C-alpha atoms as an extended CHARMM CRD file, in Angstrom:
* protein
*
       222  EXT
         1         1  UNK       CA           -147.2840000000     -105.0240000000       17.2490000000  PROA      1               0.0000000000
         2         2  UNK       CA           -148.0110000000     -108.7040000000       17.7800000000  PROA      2               0.0000000000
         3         3  UNK       CA           -146.1960000000     -110.8610000000       20.3270000000  PROA      3               0.0000000000
         4         4  UNK       CA           -144.6460000000     -114.0960000000       19.0820000000  PROA      4               0.0000000000
         5         5  UNK       CA           -144.7930000000     -115.9320000000       22.4170000000  PROA      5               0.0000000000
         6         6  UNK       CA           -147.4900000000     -117.5610000000       24.4910000000  PROA      6               0.0000000000
         7         7  UNK       CA           -149.9280000000     -114.9580000000       25.7360000000  PROA      7               0.0000000000
         8         8  UNK       CA           -152.3410000000     -114.9710000000       28.6700000000  PROA      8               0.0000000000
         9         9  UNK       CA           -156.0270000000     -115.3660000000       28.0270000000  PROA      9               0.0000000000
        10        10  UNK       CA           -158.7150000000     -115.8230000000       30.6660000000  PROA      10              0.0000000000
        11        11  UNK       CA           -157.3290000000     -118.0610000000       33.3860000000  PROA      11              0.0000000000
        12        12  UNK       CA           -154.3280000000     -119.3350000000       31.3790000000  PROA      12              0.0000000000
        13        13  UNK       CA           -150.8940000000     -119.1260000000       32.9810000000  PROA      13              0.0000000000
        14        14  UNK       CA           -148.8900000000     -115.9710000000       32.4350000000  PROA      14              0.0000000000
        15        15  UNK       CA           -145.4960000000     -116.6620000000       30.8300000000  PROA      15              0.0000000000
        16        16  UNK       CA           -143.3190000000     -114.0000000000       32.5040000000  PROA      16              0.0000000000
        17        17  UNK       CA           -140.0310000000     -115.5170000000       31.3370000000  PROA      17              0.0000000000
        18        18  UNK       CA           -141.2820000000     -115.6900000000       27.7610000000  PROA      18              0.0000000000
        19        19  UNK       CA           -142.2670000000     -112.0240000000       27.7670000000  PROA      19              0.0000000000
        20        20  UNK       CA           -138.8980000000     -110.9910000000       29.1990000000  PROA      20              0.0000000000
        21        21  UNK       CA           -137.0550000000     -112.9910000000       26.5310000000  PROA      21              0.0000000000
        22        22  UNK       CA           -139.2170000000     -111.2850000000       23.9020000000  PROA      22              0.0000000000
        23        23  UNK       CA           -138.3480000000     -107.8810000000       25.3690000000  PROA      23              0.0000000000
        24        24  UNK       CA           -134.6470000000     -108.5640000000       24.8440000000  PROA      24              0.0000000000
        25        25  UNK       CA           -135.3070000000     -109.7680000000       21.2930000000  PROA      25              0.0000000000
        26        26  UNK       CA           -137.1200000000     -106.5190000000       20.5080000000  PROA      26              0.0000000000
        27        27  UNK       CA           -134.3050000000     -104.4510000000       22.0870000000  PROA      27              0.0000000000
        28        28  UNK       CA           -136.7890000000     -102.8940000000       24.4950000000  PROA      28              0.0000000000
        29        29  UNK       CA           -135.3880000000     -100.9130000000       27.4130000000  PROA      29              0.0000000000
        30        30  UNK       CA           -138.2330000000     -101.9140000000       29.7560000000  PROA      30              0.0000000000
        31        31  UNK       CA           -141.0850000000     -104.4040000000       29.9960000000  PROA      31              0.0000000000
        32        32  UNK       CA           -144.2730000000     -103.4630000000       31.8890000000  PROA      32              0.0000000000
        33        33  UNK       CA           -146.9060000000     -105.7650000000       33.3270000000  PROA      33              0.0000000000
        34        34  UNK       CA           -149.9570000000     -104.0320000000       34.8390000000  PROA      34              0.0000000000
        35        35  UNK       CA           -153.1090000000     -105.6250000000       36.2010000000  PROA      35              0.0000000000
        36        36  UNK       CA           -155.9920000000     -104.8550000000       33.8630000000  PROA      36              0.0000000000
        37        37  UNK       CA           -153.7610000000     -103.9750000000       30.8900000000  PROA      37              0.0000000000
        38        38  UNK       CA           -151.9910000000     -105.9700000000       28.1770000000  PROA      38              0.0000000000
        39        39  UNK       CA           -148.1820000000     -106.2320000000       28.4080000000  PROA      39              0.0000000000
        40        40  UNK       CA           -146.2800000000     -103.1260000000       27.2980000000  PROA      40              0.0000000000
        41        41  UNK       CA           -142.6590000000     -102.5590000000       26.3280000000  PROA      41              0.0000000000
        42        42  UNK       CA           -140.6900000000      -99.3480000000       25.9950000000  PROA      42              0.0000000000
        43        43  UNK       CA           -139.1470000000      -99.5170000000       22.5330000000  PROA      43              0.0000000000
        44        44  UNK       CA           -137.1880000000      -96.5640000000       21.1320000000  PROA      44              0.0000000000
        45        45  UNK       CA           -138.4560000000      -94.4990000000       24.0580000000  PROA      45              0.0000000000
        46        46  UNK       CA           -142.1650000000      -95.1410000000       23.4130000000  PROA      46              0.0000000000
        47        47  UNK       CA           -144.5150000000      -97.3430000000       25.4550000000  PROA      47              0.0000000000
        48        48  UNK       CA           -145.6780000000     -100.0060000000       22.9970000000  PROA      48              0.0000000000
        49        49  UNK       CA           -148.7640000000     -102.0940000000       23.8820000000  PROA      49              0.0000000000
        50        50  UNK       CA           -149.2830000000     -105.6240000000       22.5680000000  PROA      50              0.0000000000
        51        51  UNK       CA           -152.6680000000     -106.6410000000       21.2100000000  PROA      51              0.0000000000
        52        52  UNK       CA           -153.2370000000     -109.3080000000       23.8220000000  PROA      52              0.0000000000
        53        53  UNK       CA           -155.8380000000     -109.8850000000       26.5030000000  PROA      53              0.0000000000
        54        54  UNK       CA           -155.4380000000     -107.6680000000       29.5830000000  PROA      54              0.0000000000
        55        55  UNK       CA           -153.4980000000     -109.2930000000       32.4100000000  PROA      55              0.0000000000
        56        56  UNK       CA           -155.4090000000     -110.3810000000       35.4850000000  PROA      56              0.0000000000
        57        57  UNK       CA           -153.8710000000     -109.9160000000       38.9150000000  PROA      57              0.0000000000
        58        58  UNK       CA           -154.4580000000     -113.6290000000       39.5870000000  PROA      58              0.0000000000
        59        59  UNK       CA           -152.1970000000     -114.4340000000       36.6120000000  PROA      59              0.0000000000
        60        60  UNK       CA           -149.5030000000     -111.9110000000       37.4030000000  PROA      60              0.0000000000
        61        61  UNK       CA           -148.9620000000     -112.2790000000       41.1490000000  PROA      61              0.0000000000
        62        62  UNK       CA           -147.9660000000     -116.0010000000       41.2700000000  PROA      62              0.0000000000
        63        63  UNK       CA           -145.3260000000     -115.5310000000       38.5560000000  PROA      63              0.0000000000
        64        64  UNK       CA           -143.8690000000     -112.4690000000       40.2720000000  PROA      64              0.0000000000
        65        65  UNK       CA           -143.8500000000     -114.0370000000       43.7290000000  PROA      65              0.0000000000
        66        66  UNK       CA           -142.1110000000     -117.1030000000       42.3060000000  PROA      66              0.0000000000
        67        67  UNK       CA           -139.0060000000     -115.1060000000       41.3310000000  PROA      67              0.0000000000
        68        68  UNK       CA           -138.7570000000     -113.1380000000       44.6000000000  PROA      68              0.0000000000
        69        69  UNK       CA           -136.3510000000     -114.1400000000       47.3430000000  PROA      69              0.0000000000
        70        70  UNK       CA           -137.8230000000     -114.7630000000       50.7790000000  PROA      70              0.0000000000
        71        71  UNK       CA           -136.4900000000     -111.3800000000       51.9540000000  PROA      71              0.0000000000
        72        72  UNK       CA           -138.0670000000     -109.6100000000       48.9750000000  PROA      72              0.0000000000
        73        73  UNK       CA           -141.3870000000     -111.3850000000       49.5760000000  PROA      73              0.0000000000
        74        74  UNK       CA           -141.4190000000     -110.1550000000       53.1650000000  PROA      74              0.0000000000
        75        75  UNK       CA           -140.5120000000     -106.6480000000       52.0430000000  PROA      75              0.0000000000
        76        76  UNK       CA           -143.3290000000     -106.6100000000       49.4810000000  PROA      76              0.0000000000
        77        77  UNK       CA           -145.8680000000     -107.9480000000       51.9570000000  PROA      77              0.0000000000
        78        78  UNK       CA           -144.8460000000     -105.2880000000       54.4850000000  PROA      78              0.0000000000
        79        79  UNK       CA           -144.3260000000     -102.2560000000       52.2290000000  PROA      79              0.0000000000
        80        80  UNK       CA           -146.5310000000     -103.0870000000       49.1930000000  PROA      80              0.0000000000
        81        81  UNK       CA           -143.5580000000     -102.5440000000       46.8740000000  PROA      81              0.0000000000
        82        82  UNK       CA           -140.0780000000     -103.9540000000       46.3790000000  PROA      82              0.0000000000
        83        83  UNK       CA           -137.0880000000     -103.4230000000       44.0890000000  PROA      83              0.0000000000
        84        84  UNK       CA           -135.0320000000     -106.4500000000       43.0830000000  PROA      84              0.0000000000
        85        85  UNK       CA           -132.9730000000     -108.0080000000       40.2930000000  PROA      85              0.0000000000
        86        86  UNK       CA           -133.8610000000     -111.0510000000       38.2500000000  PROA      86              0.0000000000
        87        87  UNK       CA           -131.6870000000     -113.0910000000       35.9130000000  PROA      87              0.0000000000
        88        88  UNK       CA           -132.5540000000     -115.4150000000       33.0430000000  PROA      88              0.0000000000
        89        89  UNK       CA           -129.3330000000     -117.3530000000       32.3490000000  PROA      89              0.0000000000
        90        90  UNK       CA           -128.0880000000     -116.8720000000       28.8210000000  PROA      90              0.0000000000
        91        91  UNK       CA           -130.5580000000     -114.0270000000       28.2280000000  PROA      91              0.0000000000
        92        92  UNK       CA           -130.1470000000     -111.0160000000       30.5250000000  PROA      92              0.0000000000
        93        93  UNK       CA           -130.3450000000     -109.5660000000       34.0120000000  PROA      93              0.0000000000
        94        94  UNK       CA           -133.2260000000     -107.2700000000       34.9020000000  PROA      94              0.0000000000
        95        95  UNK       CA           -133.7440000000     -104.5620000000       37.4960000000  PROA      95              0.0000000000
        96        96  UNK       CA           -137.3450000000     -104.9040000000       38.5920000000  PROA      96              0.0000000000
        97        97  UNK       CA           -139.9090000000     -103.0390000000       40.6340000000  PROA      97              0.0000000000
        98        98  UNK       CA           -143.0580000000     -104.7370000000       41.9220000000  PROA      98              0.0000000000
        99        99  UNK       CA           -145.7090000000     -102.4480000000       43.3760000000  PROA      99              0.0000000000
       100       100  UNK       CA           -149.3980000000     -102.0400000000       44.1000000000  PROA      100             0.0000000000
       101       101  UNK       CA           -151.8020000000      -99.3460000000       42.9380000000  PROA      101             0.0000000000
       102       102  UNK       CA           -155.5310000000      -98.8820000000       42.4380000000  PROA      102             0.0000000000
       103       103  UNK       CA           -155.6250000000     -101.4410000000       39.6050000000  PROA      103             0.0000000000
       104       104  UNK       CA           -153.7780000000     -104.1180000000       41.5800000000  PROA      104             0.0000000000
       105       105  UNK       CA           -150.2370000000     -105.5290000000       41.4780000000  PROA      105             0.0000000000
       106       106  UNK       CA           -147.9010000000     -104.2610000000       38.7820000000  PROA      106             0.0000000000
       107       107  UNK       CA           -144.2650000000     -104.7610000000       37.7810000000  PROA      107             0.0000000000
       108       108  UNK       CA           -141.7090000000     -103.1530000000       35.5260000000  PROA      108             0.0000000000
       109       109  UNK       CA           -138.4490000000     -104.7280000000       34.3660000000  PROA      109             0.0000000000
       110       110  UNK       CA           -135.4390000000     -102.7550000000       33.1060000000  PROA      110             0.0000000000
       111       111  UNK       CA           -133.0690000000     -104.7730000000       30.9220000000  PROA      111             0.0000000000
       112       112  UNK       CA           -129.5330000000     -104.4020000000       32.2760000000  PROA      112             0.0000000000
       113       113  UNK       CA           -126.4300000000     -104.4630000000       30.0840000000  PROA      113             0.0000000000
       114       114  UNK       CA           -124.2550000000     -107.5590000000       30.5900000000  PROA      114             0.0000000000
       115       115  UNK       CA           -121.2190000000     -105.4310000000       31.4520000000  PROA      115             0.0000000000
       116       116  UNK       CA           -120.1870000000     -101.8340000000       31.9600000000  PROA      116             0.0000000000
       117       117  UNK       CA           -119.9920000000      -99.8110000000       28.7490000000  PROA      117             0.0000000000
       118       118  UNK       CA           -117.1200000000      -97.4720000000       27.9270000000  PROA      118             0.0000000000
       119       119  UNK       CA           -117.5960000000      -93.7100000000       27.7710000000  PROA      119             0.0000000000
       120       120  UNK       CA           -117.0660000000      -93.9520000000       24.0070000000  PROA      120             0.0000000000
       121       121  UNK       CA           -119.7820000000      -96.5950000000       23.6440000000  PROA      121             0.0000000000
       122       122  UNK       CA           -122.1560000000      -94.3340000000       25.5810000000  PROA      122             0.0000000000
       123       123  UNK       CA           -121.2920000000      -91.3410000000       23.3750000000  PROA      123             0.0000000000
       124       124  UNK       CA           -119.8890000000      -89.4300000000       26.3610000000  PROA      124             0.0000000000
       125       125  UNK       CA           -116.8370000000      -87.1120000000       26.2340000000  PROA      125             0.0000000000
       126       126  UNK       CA           -113.4680000000      -88.6010000000       27.1650000000  PROA      126             0.0000000000
       127       127  UNK       CA           -112.9770000000      -85.6270000000       29.5220000000  PROA      127             0.0000000000
       128       128  UNK       CA           -115.2170000000      -87.4110000000       32.0320000000  PROA      128             0.0000000000
       129       129  UNK       CA           -112.2950000000      -89.7290000000       32.7710000000  PROA      129             0.0000000000
       130       130  UNK       CA           -110.7930000000      -87.0060000000       34.9730000000  PROA      130             0.0000000000
       131       131  UNK       CA           -113.5200000000      -87.6500000000       37.5600000000  PROA      131             0.0000000000
       132       132  UNK       CA           -111.9880000000      -91.0630000000       38.1690000000  PROA      132             0.0000000000
       133       133  UNK       CA           -108.5400000000      -89.6130000000       38.8760000000  PROA      133             0.0000000000
       134       134  UNK       CA           -109.3290000000      -87.5490000000       41.9780000000  PROA      134             0.0000000000
       135       135  UNK       CA           -108.1070000000      -88.9190000000       45.3030000000  PROA      135             0.0000000000
       136       136  UNK       CA           -110.5110000000      -86.8950000000       47.4720000000  PROA      136             0.0000000000
       137       137  UNK       CA           -113.9470000000      -85.3790000000       47.0710000000  PROA      137             0.0000000000
       138       138  UNK       CA           -117.4700000000      -86.2050000000       45.9770000000  PROA      138             0.0000000000
       139       139  UNK       CA           -118.7590000000      -86.7650000000       42.4370000000  PROA      139             0.0000000000
       140       140  UNK       CA           -122.5200000000      -86.6830000000       41.7650000000  PROA      140             0.0000000000
       141       141  UNK       CA           -124.1410000000      -88.2990000000       38.7150000000  PROA      141             0.0000000000
       142       142  UNK       CA           -127.6130000000      -86.7650000000       38.4260000000  PROA      142             0.0000000000
       143       143  UNK       CA           -130.4570000000      -86.4480000000       35.9530000000  PROA      143             0.0000000000
       144       144  UNK       CA           -134.0670000000      -87.4970000000       35.2340000000  PROA      144             0.0000000000
       145       145  UNK       CA           -135.2170000000      -91.1070000000       35.1030000000  PROA      145             0.0000000000
       146       146  UNK       CA           -133.9200000000      -93.0110000000       32.1240000000  PROA      146             0.0000000000
       147       147  UNK       CA           -131.2210000000      -90.5080000000       31.1840000000  PROA      147             0.0000000000
       148       148  UNK       CA           -128.3530000000      -92.9650000000       31.7220000000  PROA      148             0.0000000000
       149       149  UNK       CA           -127.1640000000      -92.3130000000       35.2830000000  PROA      149             0.0000000000
       150       150  UNK       CA           -126.5690000000      -95.9920000000       36.0690000000  PROA      150             0.0000000000
       151       151  UNK       CA           -124.7040000000      -96.7470000000       32.8460000000  PROA      151             0.0000000000
       152       152  UNK       CA           -122.5820000000      -93.5950000000       33.1850000000  PROA      152             0.0000000000
       153       153  UNK       CA           -121.6920000000      -94.4450000000       36.7710000000  PROA      153             0.0000000000
       154       154  UNK       CA           -120.8630000000      -98.0310000000       35.7850000000  PROA      154             0.0000000000
       155       155  UNK       CA           -118.5240000000      -96.7640000000       33.0510000000  PROA      155             0.0000000000
       156       156  UNK       CA           -116.7050000000      -94.5650000000       35.5720000000  PROA      156             0.0000000000
       157       157  UNK       CA           -116.4500000000      -97.4080000000       38.0930000000  PROA      157             0.0000000000
       158       158  UNK       CA           -115.0270000000      -99.6320000000       35.3740000000  PROA      158             0.0000000000
       159       159  UNK       CA           -112.3550000000      -97.0200000000       34.6100000000  PROA      159             0.0000000000
       160       160  UNK       CA           -111.3390000000      -96.9180000000       38.2720000000  PROA      160             0.0000000000
       161       161  UNK       CA           -111.3390000000     -100.7110000000       38.3390000000  PROA      161             0.0000000000
       162       162  UNK       CA           -109.0150000000     -100.8470000000       35.3360000000  PROA      162             0.0000000000
       163       163  UNK       CA           -106.5600000000      -98.0740000000       36.2330000000  PROA      163             0.0000000000
       164       164  UNK       CA           -106.4070000000      -97.6230000000       40.0300000000  PROA      164             0.0000000000
       165       165  UNK       CA           -104.0210000000     -100.4700000000       40.7720000000  PROA      165             0.0000000000
       166       166  UNK       CA           -104.3590000000     -102.0240000000       44.2150000000  PROA      166             0.0000000000
       167       167  UNK       CA           -107.4390000000     -100.0450000000       45.2780000000  PROA      167             0.0000000000
       168       168  UNK       CA           -110.5600000000     -101.2240000000       47.0820000000  PROA      168             0.0000000000
       169       169  UNK       CA           -113.8930000000     -100.2520000000       45.4780000000  PROA      169             0.0000000000
       170       170  UNK       CA           -116.9990000000     -100.6210000000       47.6340000000  PROA      170             0.0000000000
       171       171  UNK       CA           -120.4500000000     -100.2150000000       46.0800000000  PROA      171             0.0000000000
       172       172  UNK       CA           -123.7390000000      -99.7900000000       47.9760000000  PROA      172             0.0000000000
       173       173  UNK       CA           -126.7310000000     -100.4560000000       45.7350000000  PROA      173             0.0000000000
       174       174  UNK       CA           -130.4320000000     -101.2980000000       45.8050000000  PROA      174             0.0000000000
       175       175  UNK       CA           -130.4500000000     -103.5210000000       43.8820000000  PROA      175             0.0000000000
       176       176  UNK       CA           -127.0420000000     -104.4110000000       42.3970000000  PROA      176             0.0000000000
       177       177  UNK       CA           -127.3330000000     -103.6360000000       38.7080000000  PROA      177             0.0000000000
       178       178  UNK       CA           -124.1170000000     -104.1260000000       36.7260000000  PROA      178             0.0000000000
       179       179  UNK       CA           -121.7300000000     -106.6700000000       38.2330000000  PROA      179             0.0000000000
       180       180  UNK       CA           -118.0760000000     -105.5600000000       38.3340000000  PROA      180             0.0000000000
       181       181  UNK       CA           -115.4240000000     -108.2670000000       38.4050000000  PROA      181             0.0000000000
       182       182  UNK       CA           -112.0240000000     -107.5930000000       39.9670000000  PROA      182             0.0000000000
       183       183  UNK       CA           -109.5600000000     -106.1170000000       37.4650000000  PROA      183             0.0000000000
       184       184  UNK       CA           -106.8050000000     -103.8930000000       38.8580000000  PROA      184             0.0000000000
       185       185  UNK       CA           -108.8920000000     -103.3750000000       41.9930000000  PROA      185             0.0000000000
       186       186  UNK       CA           -110.8080000000     -105.4320000000       44.5290000000  PROA      186             0.0000000000
       187       187  UNK       CA           -114.5390000000     -104.7390000000       44.0820000000  PROA      187             0.0000000000
       188       188  UNK       CA           -117.0930000000     -105.5330000000       46.7920000000  PROA      188             0.0000000000
       189       189  UNK       CA           -120.7420000000     -104.8750000000       45.9570000000  PROA      189             0.0000000000
       190       190  UNK       CA           -123.3150000000     -104.7410000000       48.7600000000  PROA      190             0.0000000000
       191       191  UNK       CA           -127.0650000000     -104.7630000000       48.2300000000  PROA      191             0.0000000000
       192       192  UNK       CA           -129.3540000000     -102.9720000000       50.6650000000  PROA      192             0.0000000000
       193       193  UNK       CA           -131.6620000000     -105.4000000000       52.5430000000  PROA      193             0.0000000000
       194       194  UNK       CA           -129.8060000000     -108.4410000000       51.1770000000  PROA      194             0.0000000000
       195       195  UNK       CA           -126.3540000000     -107.5480000000       52.5670000000  PROA      195             0.0000000000
       196       196  UNK       CA           -127.0870000000     -104.6090000000       54.8640000000  PROA      196             0.0000000000
       197       197  UNK       CA           -130.0800000000     -103.0450000000       56.6060000000  PROA      197             0.0000000000
       198       198  UNK       CA           -129.9510000000      -99.6220000000       54.9120000000  PROA      198             0.0000000000
       199       199  UNK       CA           -127.7630000000      -97.1760000000       53.0250000000  PROA      199             0.0000000000
       200       200  UNK       CA           -127.1100000000      -95.3210000000       56.2740000000  PROA      200             0.0000000000
       201       201  UNK       CA           -125.9410000000      -98.4410000000       58.0800000000  PROA      201             0.0000000000
       202       202  UNK       CA           -123.8140000000      -99.4820000000       55.0870000000  PROA      202             0.0000000000
       203       203  UNK       CA           -122.1820000000      -96.0420000000       54.9990000000  PROA      203             0.0000000000
       204       204  UNK       CA           -121.3060000000      -96.2020000000       58.6920000000  PROA      204             0.0000000000
       205       205  UNK       CA           -119.8560000000      -99.6800000000       58.2200000000  PROA      205             0.0000000000
       206       206  UNK       CA           -117.9580000000      -98.6040000000       55.0890000000  PROA      206             0.0000000000
       207       207  UNK       CA           -115.6730000000      -96.3780000000       57.1520000000  PROA      207             0.0000000000
       208       208  UNK       CA           -114.3500000000      -99.5310000000       58.8530000000  PROA      208             0.0000000000
       209       209  UNK       CA           -113.9330000000     -101.5100000000       55.6230000000  PROA      209             0.0000000000
       210       210  UNK       CA           -110.8820000000      -99.6450000000       54.2890000000  PROA      210             0.0000000000
       211       211  UNK       CA           -112.3110000000      -98.5130000000       50.9210000000  PROA      211             0.0000000000
       212       212  UNK       CA           -110.4740000000      -96.2340000000       48.5010000000  PROA      212             0.0000000000
       213       213  UNK       CA           -113.6460000000      -95.4910000000       46.5080000000  PROA      213             0.0000000000
       214       214  UNK       CA           -117.2610000000      -95.7260000000       47.7140000000  PROA      214             0.0000000000
       215       215  UNK       CA           -120.0620000000      -95.9030000000       45.1510000000  PROA      215             0.0000000000
       216       216  UNK       CA           -123.5580000000      -95.0600000000       46.4080000000  PROA      216             0.0000000000
       217       217  UNK       CA           -126.3110000000      -96.2140000000       44.0730000000  PROA      217             0.0000000000
       218       218  UNK       CA           -128.7540000000      -93.4810000000       45.0940000000  PROA      218             0.0000000000
       219       219  UNK       CA           -129.3140000000      -90.8580000000       47.7900000000  PROA      219             0.0000000000
       220       220  UNK       CA           -132.6780000000      -91.2140000000       49.5160000000  PROA      220             0.0000000000
       221       221  UNK       CA           -132.2670000000      -88.9410000000       52.5320000000  PROA      221             0.0000000000
       222       222  UNK       CA           -129.8810000000      -86.5400000000       54.2320000000  PROA      222             0.0000000000
């Protein structure tokens, strides 16, 4: 597969934005940029390489650092990896991960849907709606990477947002993926590091923020 955008060669600049636009045009789910390898995109579930020159770390790092916030830059410099979101206006939002390995600095970008899908659009049974009607308890959305946990959870949150009149929805995420606008509910979305120190701290604070529903993006520890 040939790319139709500017491609890196030797010391030429790396056009990150151009590659991300191309990923959306090809309906890829993810775009991968690895030091020492040509760009790759996951299309129809398969990693698809482009016949371009391998990326050099010196090309990749400046473009990635340019789109990081100051907090994310500090996190990457300290921990050697960072998760963040990136937006190209009029194109898409992306959930990204920048990390280091033996080959150098690498990054992967997941293309995020512009809004929450419905259960029907996701091909999920309507019976799942009942999980949004409970007033007490805990609902877990689990599964392997790439199986649709985030989109399923977003669809359920959207149902609560539409039908639980006068409720307060609080989400704790890292990073914020799908943005929920207020509908029948008030929705406050908090991003770990950007808006709070950690999931644990955000959970403790949540008990004083009068939520009716708390959404936790992921569970990392007990």
